[in-house]
KOLTIBA-15613 format. One record per residue (C-alpha): residue number from 1; chain; z, y, x. Coordinates in steps of 0.02 Angstrom, whole numbers, plus 32768, in hexadecimal, padded with zeros to 4 digits. Layout:
KOLTIBA-15613
<NUM; A; <Z; Y; X>> ...
end
This chain:
KOLTIBA-15613
<1; A; <85CF; EA14; F7F9>> <2; A; <865C; E9AC; F846>> <3; A; <85F5; E996; F8E5>> <4; A; <85DC; EA52; F8F3>> <5; A; <8695; EA70; F8D5>> <6; A; <86C1; E9EE; F959>> <7; A; <8648; EA3B; F9D6>> <8; A; <868D; EAEA; F9B9>> <9; A; <873E; EAA9; F9CA>> <10; A; <8719; EA4F; FA6D>> <11; A; <86BF; EAE8; FAB1>> <12; A; <8750; EB5B; FA88>> <13; A; <87CE; EAE3; FAD3>> <14; A; <8768; EACB; FB72>> <15; A; <8759; EB87; FB87>> <16; A; <8815; EB96; FB8B>> <17; A; <8849; EB05; FBF9>> <18; A; <885C; EB75; FC91>> <19; A; <88CD; EBF0; FC38>> <20; A; <896F; EB9E; FC6B>> <21; A; <8957; EB98; FD27>> <22; A; <89CB; EC28; FD58>> <23; A; <8A6E; EC6F; FD1B>> <24; A; <8A92; ED27; FD04>> <25; A; <8B28; ED33; FD79>> <26; A; <8B1F; ED29; FE33>> <27; A; <8A75; ED7E; FE3A>> <28; A; <8A50; EDEC; FECE>> <29; A; <8A4D; EEA8; FEB5>> <30; A; <8990; EEA2; FEC2>> <31; A; <8988; EE27; FE32>> <32; A; <89EB; EE94; FDBB>> <33; A; <894D; EEEC; FD84>> <34; A; <88EF; EE49; FD6E>> <35; A; <88B4; EE19; FCBF>> <36; A; <893D; EDCE; FC52>> <37; A; <8956; ED14; FC49>> <38; A; <890B; ECDA; FBA4>> <39; A; <895B; EC56; FB36>> <40; A; <8915; EC14; FA92>> <41; A; <8978; EBF0; F9F5>> <42; A; <892A; EB8D; F967>> <43; A; <8958; EB72; F8B1>> <44; A; <88FB; EB38; F816>> <45; A; <892A; EBC7; F7A2>> <46; A; <88D3; EC6D; F792>> <47; A; <8900; ECFC; F806>> <48; A; <895D; ED48; F774>> <49; A; <89C8; ECB3; F745>> <50; A; <8A79; EC77; F75E>> <51; A; <8A51; EC21; F803>> <52; A; <89DC; ECAE; F834>> <53; A; <8A69; ED2C; F825>> <54; A; <8AD7; ECCA; F89D>> <55; A; <8A46; ECB1; F916>> <56; A; <8A1C; ED6A; F915>> <57; A; <8AD1; ED9A; F92F>> <58; A; <8AE2; ED21; F9C2>> <59; A; <8A44; ED66; FA13>> <60; A; <8A82; EE19; FA02>> <61; A; <8B34; EDF4; FA39>> <62; A; <8B04; ED8E; FAD3>> <63; A; <8A80; EE0B; FB0A>> <64; A; <8B05; EE93; FB05>> <65; A; <8B88; EE26; FB5B>> <66; A; <8B0E; EDFA; FBE7>> <67; A; <8AE0; EEB1; FBF9>> <68; A; <8A2B; EE89; FBD1>> <69; A; <8A19; EDFF; FC51>> <70; A; <8A00; ED7B; FBCA>> <71; A; <898C; ED87; FB35>> <72; A; <898E; ED08; FAA7>> <73; A; <88E9; ECF8; FA49>> <74; A; <88F2; ECB8; F997>> <75; A; <8882; EC2F; F951>> <76; A; <889B; EC24; F895>> <77; A; <8852; EBC5; F802>> <78; A; <8840; EB21; F860>> <79; A; <87C9; EB69; F8E2>> <80; A; <880C; EAED; F963>> <81; A; <8826; EA5C; F8EB>> <82; A; <88A3; EA17; F86F>> <83; A; <895E; EA13; F88D>> <84; A; <8961; E966; F8D9>> <85; A; <88D0; E991; F94B>> <86; A; <891A; EA32; F98C>> <87; A; <89C4; E9E2; F9AB>> <88; A; <8974; E953; FA0A>> <89; A; <8914; E9D7; FA6D>> <90; A; <89BC; EA23; FA9C>> <91; A; <89F3; E977; FAD4>> <92; A; <8957; E966; FB40>> <93; A; <896B; EA14; FB88>> <94; A; <88C3; EA52; FB48>> <95; A; <8912; EACE; FAD0>> <96; A; <89A3; EB43; FAF5>> <97; A; <8A02; EB67; FA54>> <98; A; <89FD; EB3A; F99B>> <99; A; <8A56; EB54; F8F8>> <100; A; <8A4B; EAB8; F88D>> <101; A; <8AA3; EA58; F805>> <102; A; <8AD7; E9A1; F80C>> <103; A; <8A22; E964; F80F>> <104; A; <8A2B; E9A2; F8C1>> <105; A; <8ADC; E995; F905>> <106; A; <8B05; E8F3; F8A8>> <107; A; <8A60; E89D; F8CD>> <108; A; <8A6D; E7E6; F907>> <109; A; <8A42; E81A; F9B9>> <110; A; <8ABF; E8AA; F9BC>> <111; A; <8B69; E89C; F966>> <112; A; <8B57; E831; F8C8>> <113; A; <8C13; E830; F8A8>> <114; A; <8C06; E8E8; F87A>> <115; A; <8BA1; E8B2; F7E2>> <116; A; <8C4B; E8A1; F78D>> <117; A; <8C3B; E957; F755>> <118; A; <8BA1; E928; F6EF>> <119; A; <8BFE; E8B8; F675>> <120; A; <8BDC; E8FC; F5C7>> <121; A; <8C75; E943; F56F>> <122; A; <8CE2; E929; F60A>> <123; A; <8D20; E9DC; F605>> <124; A; <8D7E; EA27; F572>> <125; A; <8D21; EACC; F57F>> <126; A; <8CD2; EB46; F5F8>> <127; A; <8D79; EB86; F63A>> <128; A; <8DB3; EAD5; F660>> <129; A; <8D13; EAB1; F6C2>> <130; A; <8D1C; EB50; F728>> <131; A; <8DD6; EB3C; F74D>> <132; A; <8DB8; EA89; F789>> <133; A; <8D32; EABE; F805>> <134; A; <8D97; EB54; F83F>> <135; A; <8E2F; EAE7; F863>> <136; A; <8E57; EA57; F8D8>> <137; A; <8DDF; E9DF; F880>> <138; A; <8D4D; EA54; F8A0>> <139; A; <8D83; EA72; F954>> <140; A; <8D8E; E9B6; F973>> <141; A; <8CE1; E9A1; F928>> <142; A; <8C96; EA1F; F9A2>> <143; A; <8CEB; E9C0; FA30>> <144; A; <8C9A; E920; F9F0>> <145; A; <8BF3; E966; FA2B>> <146; A; <8C2A; E948; FADF>> <147; A; <8BBD; E8C9; FB36>> <148; A; <8B2B; E8DD; FABC>> <149; A; <8AC7; E954; FB29>> <150; A; <8AE9; E9DE; FAAA>> <151; A; <8B7B; EA58; FAAC>> <152; A; <8BC3; EA93; FA06>> <153; A; <8BF1; EB4A; FA15>> <154; A; <8C2B; EB7A; F965>> <155; A; <8C22; EB4D; F8AE>> <156; A; <8BAA; EBB5; F847>> <157; A; <8B78; EB8E; F794>> <158; A; <8AE3; EB52; F732>> <159; A; <8B42; EB57; F68D>> <160; A; <8B6E; EAFB; F5EF>> <161; A; <8ADD; EA8D; F5BC>> <162; A; <8A96; EA93; F50B>> <163; A; <8A13; EA25; F4B8>> <164; A; <896A; EA64; F480>> <165; A; <88F7; E9F8; F417>> <166; A; <8850; E9F9; F3C0>> <167; A; <8858; E98B; F327>> <168; A; <8909; E9A0; F2E4>> <169; A; <89AE; E9F5; F30B>> <170; A; <8A3A; E997; F362>> <171; A; <8AE3; E99C; F30B>> <172; A; <8B25; E8EB; F326>> <173; A; <8AFB; E858; F398>> <174; A; <8A96; E80F; F30A>> <175; A; <8A19; E89D; F31F>> <176; A; <89F5; E862; F3D0>> <177; A; <89CE; E7AD; F3A3>> <178; A; <892D; E77D; F3FB>> <179; A; <8902; E830; F42A>> <180; A; <88AC; E83C; F4D3>> <181; A; <8910; E8C1; F52D>> <182; A; <88FA; E901; F5DD>> <183; A; <8998; E906; F646>> <184; A; <89B0; E935; F6FD>> <185; A; <899E; E8B5; F786>> <186; A; <8A51; E87C; F769>> <187; A; <8A89; E7CA; F749>> <188; A; <8B20; E80E; F6EC>> <189; A; <8AB9; E879; F676>> <190; A; <8A42; E7E9; F653>> <191; A; <8AD3; E773; F62B>> <192; A; <8B2A; E7F6; F5C1>> <193; A; <8A94; E81B; F554>> <194; A; <8A68; E764; F544>> <195; A; <8B18; E748; F501>> <196; A; <8AEF; E7CB; F47D>> <197; A; <8A56; E765; F44A>> <198; A; <89D1; E7D1; F49B>> <199; A; <893E; E796; F502>> <200; A; <8977; E7FA; F599>> <201; A; <8902; E808; F62D>> <202; A; <891C; E869; F6D0>> <203; A; <8891; E8E2; F6FA>> <204; A; <8879; E972; F774>> <205; A; <889D; EA1C; F72A>> <206; A; <8807; EA67; F783>> <207; A; <878F; EA05; F713>> <208; A; <87F8; EA08; F675>> <209; A; <879F; EA91; F613>> <210; A; <86F9; EA33; F61B>> <211; A; <874F; E990; F5E8>> <212; A; <8799; E9E5; F54E>> <213; A; <86F4; EA38; F524>> <214; A; <8692; E996; F525>> <215; A; <8717; E935; F4C5>> <216; A; <874C; E8C5; F555>> <217; A; <87FE; E8F9; F527>> <218; A; <883A; E92E; F47B>> <219; A; <88DC; E97B; F4B9>> <220; A; <8932; E9BA; F554>> <221; A; <89D9; EA09; F581>> <222; A; <8A02; EA9E; F5EE>> <223; A; <8A6D; EB3C; F5EC>> <224; A; <8A2B; EBBE; F572>> <225; A; <8A03; EC35; F601>> <226; A; <898D; EBB2; F647>> <227; A; <8942; EB8B; F59D>> <228; A; <891B; EC43; F583>> <229; A; <88DB; EC66; F632>> <230; A; <886B; EBCC; F62C>> <231; A; <8822; EBFC; F582>> <232; A; <884E; EB53; F539>> <233; A; <884F; EBA7; F48E>> <234; A; <8792; EB98; F494>> <235; A; <879B; EADA; F49A>> <236; A; <8841; EAB7; F441>> <237; A; <8877; EAE6; F392>> <238; A; <8933; EAC7; F38B>> <239; A; <89C3; EAFF; F3FA>> <240; A; <8A61; EA99; F3DB>> <241; A; <8AFC; EAE3; F42C>> <242; A; <8B4B; EA41; F462>> <243; A; <8B9B; EA80; F502>> <244; A; <8B9C; E9C9; F535>> <245; A; <8B9F; E9DE; F5F0>> <246; A; <8BD8; EA60; F66E>> <247; A; <8B53; EA6F; F6F3>> <248; A; <8B9D; EAA6; F799>> <249; A; <8B30; EAEA; F824>> <250; A; <8B53; EAE6; F8DD>> <251; A; <8B20; EB62; F963>> <252; A; <8AEE; EAF3; F9F5>> <253; A; <8AAD; EB00; FAA6>> <254; A; <8A5A; EA7E; FB14>> <255; A; <8ADB; EA39; FB8F>> <256; A; <8A5A; EA47; FC1A>> <257; A; <8A46; EAFF; FBF6>> <258; A; <8B01; EB19; FBDC>> <259; A; <8B26; EAD4; FC89>> <260; A; <8AB6; EB56; FCDA>> <261; A; <8B37; EBD9; FCA7>> <262; A; <8BD8; EBF8; FD05>> <263; A; <8C7D; EBCD; FCAC>> <264; A; <8C95; EC86; FC87>> <265; A; <8BE8; EC94; FC3C>> <266; A; <8C02; EBF6; FBD6>> <267; A; <8C9F; EC40; FB8B>> <268; A; <8C45; ECE4; FB69>> <269; A; <8BBA; EC86; FB0F>> <270; A; <8C39; EC24; FAA9>> <271; A; <8C91; ECC4; FA76>> <272; A; <8BEB; ED11; FA40>> <273; A; <8BC5; EC75; F9D8>> <274; A; <8C71; EC7B; F985>> <275; A; <8C53; ED32; F95D>> <276; A; <8BA5; ED0E; F916>> <277; A; <8BD1; EC74; F8AE>> <278; A; <8C27; ECCE; F81A>> <279; A; <8B89; ED33; F7FA>> <280; A; <8B3E; EC9A; F7A4>> <281; A; <8BD4; EC90; F72F>> <282; A; <8BCB; ED49; F709>> <283; A; <8B11; ED38; F6E1>> <284; A; <8B37; ECAE; F665>> <285; A; <8BCB; ED09; F617>> <286; A; <8B6B; EDA9; F600>> <287; A; <8ACC; ED58; F5C0>> <288; A; <8B03; ECC4; F555>> <289; A; <8B0D; ED20; F4AE>> <290; A; <8A70; ED85; F4D1>> <291; A; <8A10; ECEA; F507>> <292; A; <8A3A; EC8D; F467>> <293; A; <8A0C; ED24; F3FE>> <294; A; <8968; ED39; F45C>> <295; A; <893A; EC82; F446>> <296; A; <895D; EC92; F38C>> <297; A; <88F2; ED2F; F385>> <298; A; <8865; ECCE; F3D8>> <299; A; <886D; EC4F; F34C>> <300; A; <88E6; EBC7; F382>> <301; A; <895F; EB85; F2FF>> <302; A; <8A0E; EB92; F34A>> <303; A; <8A84; EB06; F316>> <304; A; <8B3F; EB29; F328>> <305; A; <8B8D; EAA5; F2B5>> <306; A; <8B91; EA1C; F339>> <307; A; <8C0A; E98B; F31F>> <308; A; <8C5B; E98C; F3CB>> <309; A; <8CDB; E907; F398>> <310; A; <8C4F; E88D; F36C>> <311; A; <8BFC; E8A9; F415>> <312; A; <8C9F; E894; F473>> <313; A; <8CC4; E7F2; F415>> <314; A; <8C16; E7AD; F43D>> <315; A; <8C34; E7CB; F4F7>> <316; A; <8CC1; E74B; F4F5>> <317; A; <8C3A; E6C5; F502>> <318; A; <8C1C; E6F2; F5B8>> <319; A; <8CCD; E71F; F5EC>> <320; A; <8CE1; E67B; F64B>> <321; A; <8C3D; E699; F6A7>> <322; A; <8C74; E746; F6DE>> <323; A; <8D20; E708; F712>> <324; A; <8CCB; E685; F77E>> <325; A; <8C57; E706; F7CC>> <326; A; <8CD6; E78E; F7ED>> <327; A; <8D83; E744; F7D8>> <328; A; <8DF9; E74D; F744>> <329; A; <8E70; E7BF; F7A2>> <330; A; <8DE5; E83A; F7C9>> <331; A; <8DB1; E849; F713>> <332; A; <8E66; E85B; F6DA>> <333; A; <8E89; E8E0; F75D>> <334; A; <8DF5; E948; F722>> <335; A; <8E1E; E932; F66A>> <336; A; <8ED5; E963; F686>> <337; A; <8EB4; E9F6; F6F8>> <338; A; <8EF3; EA9B; F6B4>> <339; A; <8EDA; EB10; F749>> 
end
């Protein structure tokens, strides 16, 4: 199965490698009627998902702004690989655009310092997280992508992450002791969950459903929109609303592709991305309550009495590690930020 997926992914990527050869300005009059330039945007969520909404909005907005001279084709549900894979493909110039969370933009080969946003219980609440990314800290983080081969266009959203589990609900850190839980390919998330006593292992989202179904993992964590869209209720019994981590998403473009556009076109693309990014937040805001209710209707036991103070206290074990990785001043600036 993985070989077939890899073959399909390589075939799709190879088919698109010529798509970035020309720009849509400066064409001759005769070329105006030529077929549109085609770009590909990849993401691991479903077409109807928080990231999918931003991707669709970007495709529509940029097609209109370019007067039909650019078309962005959407590749959803991990068709071109997991988040780290597609971001590294941007870096290599074999993929044009992507919307991905920190497993992509904060990968070791991209911008690992941006993994700071993955620290569990770093943000006070959803508003604090969004305000931080909308402000100077978020702007500086996008700038930190410079020199990676990937250009950060705007901050979208994956959402607040919640824990789902098979054998027992999670209310306190004690409930995670020894539990094998899948986390994203993030050093920060692994360290955070290990501090809580879990057997945390990074694993690609694309293969996660099968790993939950066969018992490789007993728990996982994702935004409720993702849990619902991925039908994890069929392989998990409990949904614990821990809200332990805010998962940001970045709309990105390959630097090689970006440089084929004129400065005016680059700015136009950036504006379209900024316009599209909030659609992911709106999707989460509108669907959160309905998603939880639907998962409960499907048979999941929803746990709301989570001891957040106990989790926050347990995270103190790795505070020094995170200060070493990201800087004490950086953590303090994020924690103090009020927007």
